[in-house]
N, C-alpha and C positions, 0 to 999 in steps of 0.2 A: 504493500500500500504506500509506503514512504517513497519508493522509487516512482510510482505512478504520480504521486503528488509533486515530486521534484521535477519529473518530466513535464507535467502540465505547467509548472511554474516557469521552467525554461522556455517552453513553447509560447506562453503568454508574454514573456519578456521580449522574445524575438518578434512576435507579432506587433507588440506595442512599439518597439524600436523601428520596425519597418514602416509602420503606419505613420510615425513621426517623420521619417525620412520622406515618405510620399507627400506629406503635407508641406514640407519645407524645401523640397528639391528645387522648385521653380524660382525660389527667392534667393538661392545661394549666390548667384552671379558668378564672379570669378573665384576659383578655389585654388589655393596654393597647395602643392603636393610636398609632403615631407616623408621621407623613408628612413627608418631607423633599424639598426641591428646592434643592440647593446652588448650582446655576448657572442663568443666564438662558437664554432661547431662542436658537436659532441658525438661520441660513439656510444650508442645506447644498447643495453642488453639486460635480460632479466636474471641471469645466473650470477653466482658469486660465492665466495667462501663463507659469507655470513649466513647462508641458508642452513637450516637445521637438517642434517642428513638422516637417513634411516640407518639402523644398526647393521653390522656385519659387512660382508663383501660389497653389497649394494651401496652401503653408506660410504665405504672407502672410494668406490668408483664415482659416486656422486661428488664427493669432495674433490677428487682428482679432476673431474670435468669442470667443476666450478673454478678451480685454480687455473686450469688451462684457458678457460674462457676469459678470465680476468687478465691474465698475462697477454693473451692475444688482443684483447680490447685495449690494453695500454699501448701495445705496439701500433695498432690502428689509430689510436688517438694522437700519438706523436706524429705520424704521417699526416693526419688530417689537419693538425695545427700548422704544419708547413704548407699544406695544400690550399687552404682557404682561410681568408681573414674576414671578420665581420664587414669591413669596408668593401671588399670585393663582392660579397653577397648583396650588400645594400645597393651598390652601383649597378649590379646585374639586374636586380629586381626593379630598381627605379627606371633604368633605361628601357626595359621591356614593357613596363607598365605605361610609361609616357608614350611609347610607340603604339601601344594597343588602345589605350583609353581614348585617344583622339578620334578613333573610328567608331566609337560607341555612341549611340543616339541618346545622349544625356541632355537634360534641360539646363545645364550649367557648364561653364567653361573651366577646364582643368589646365593648369600651367604652373609657371614659376612664381606668379604673383596673384594675390587675392586676399580679401579680408577674411573670407572663410578658409578653413584649413582641412585638408584630407591627409590623415597620417596613416601610413602603413608601417607596422612594426613587425620585424621578423622575431617572433618570440622564442623560436627553437628551430635548429636545423642541424643536419649531420647524417650519420650512418647508423643503421639499426640491424641487429641480429636476433632480437627477441622473439620474432615470429617463426624463426627457423629458416627464413629466407633472407639473404642479404638484401638490404634495401637502403634507399636514400629518402630523406624526408625534409620538408620545409613547412613550418607552421607560421601563419601570419595573423595579426589582428588589425583590422582596419576601422578607423573612426573618422567621422566628419563633424566638425564644429562649425556652426553658422557664424555670421558676421558679429554676433554678440557673444560668441564663445560658448553657446549652448550646444551640447552634443545631440546631433540629430540622426546619427547613423553609427551602428556598431555591427561588425561581422567578423567571424573567424574562418580561416581557410587552412586545411591540412592537405598538402600535396605529397604523395608517396610514389616512388618509382621502384618497383622490384627489379633487382639486377639479376636477370635470368635470360632464358632463351628469347631471342628476338631483340634484345637490348644491345647497347654498345659494348657492355661488359657481360659476356656469357657465363654467368654464375648460377649454380644451383646448389641448394643446401637443404638437407633433410632435417637438421636440428640446429640448435643455437650454436653449439661448438663448431660444427662444420661451417655454418654461415659466418661466424666470427673469424675463423681461419681464412676464409676467402676474402673478407674485408681487410684483414691484416696484410694479405698478399697484394692488395691493390697498390699501385704507385700513386704518389701524391698528384701527379698529372691527371691520372684517370679519375681520382676523387674530385679534383677541381672541375673536370669536364662534366661529370654527372651532376654535381651540386649546382653549378652555374646554369646548366640546362634546366634543372628542376626549378630553380629560382625564377627563370624566365617563364616557364610553364605556369607557375603559381601566380605570377604577375598578370598573365592573361586571364586566369580564372578570377582573380580579384576584380579586374576591370569588367568582366562579364557579369559578376554578381551585382555590381552597381546598377546595372540595367535591370537584371532579374528582380531586384528588390523594390523597384519603383511600382 
């Protein structure tokens, strides 16, 4: 019951936010775009040595896999730190967004100047092995404040790209340890290519949502 109530609360909040956006969109005029990426990329996984293992041989194996996953995750993180900076991610998303949003049928003008402000924040991005498949992800939060500073729009976007058959990096993993090993084996250049491409994809989705929510 609590989950249902929470879900209804979230839904009503979104409906209210989008209703406010619809009512105020025509009056926004010129809207300045600000893109932020306050933190660096992360390598995410669910395993770890802190998990309570079962007893016996199975427990020893679980600890061993947890340790191996952590070690490989640290290796992948060191490469990722060299591969992508918050500034690079911000510039890639901003450039793609500005190129795409200009073609969207919006009732307001989006650019470098304006009394209203549209802010896109990259709240989290990086590589993930937790699902058992190596993947890249970018999460964003978009807000619009009108000329008086009142928030009239809020939306979140999560973009995920599984690194597997048909992708630029042909990886497949059946579990977290295998997936993490494959991420750790990626070169910084490949990591950069995937995450920059995903940031551009997410920018296009953010731009499309501005129209969909009208």
